[in-house]
C-alpha positions in Angstrom: 193.8 223.4 55.6 192.4 221.7 52.5 191.6 218.1 52.3 194.3 217.6 49.7 197.0 219.0 51.9 195.9 216.7 54.8 196.0 213.8 52.4 199.5 214.8 51.3 200.7 215.0 54.9 199.4 211.4 55.5 200.9 210.2 52.3 204.3 211.6 53.1 204.1 210.2 56.7 203.3 206.7 55.4 206.1 206.9 52.8 208.6 208.1 55.4 207.8 205.0 57.5 208.1 202.5 54.7 210.8 203.7 52.3 212.0 207.1 53.4 211.8 210.6 51.9 214.1 212.5 49.7 215.2 216.0 50.5 212.5 217.7 48.5 209.8 215.6 50.2 211.3 216.3 53.6 211.1 220.0 52.9 207.5 219.7 51.7 206.6 217.7 54.8 208.1 220.3 57.1 206.3 223.1 55.4 202.9 221.2 55.5 203.5 220.4 59.2 204.3 224.1 60.0 201.1 225.2 58.2 199.0 222.6 60.0 200.4 223.5 63.4 199.8 227.2 62.8 196.2 226.5 62.0 195.8 224.3 65.1 197.3 227.0 67.3 195.1 229.7 65.9 192.0 227.5 66.4 193.0 226.6 69.9 193.6 230.2 70.8 190.2 231.2 69.5 188.6 228.4 71.5 190.3 229.5 74.7 189.1 233.1 74.2 185.6 231.8 74.3 186.0 229.4 77.3 184.7 230.3 80.7 185.1 228.7 84.1 182.0 228.6 86.3 182.8 228.3 90.0 180.6 226.5 92.5 179.6 229.9 94.0 178.1 230.9 90.6 180.8 233.3 89.5 182.1 233.1 86.0 185.7 233.8 84.9 186.9 233.9 81.3 190.0 231.8 80.7 191.7 234.6 78.8 191.3 236.9 81.8 193.3 234.5 84.0 196.4 235.1 82.0 196.4 238.9 81.7 199.6 240.4 83.0 199.2 243.1 85.7 
């Protein structure tokens, strides 16, 4: 997400708290939030794929393998 979009999210959030938003601004805010959350979820998923758990006995288990369905 670009710096400009993040700044716009913050601007809309501040305006919502102080004076409220019109319908166009609410729709823009929802769209920006959806885009932001999609990027966060993608980033978090990638992070989990590369995370491992090291047990005291020395074995290593990948987090993504813990959730595989049998």
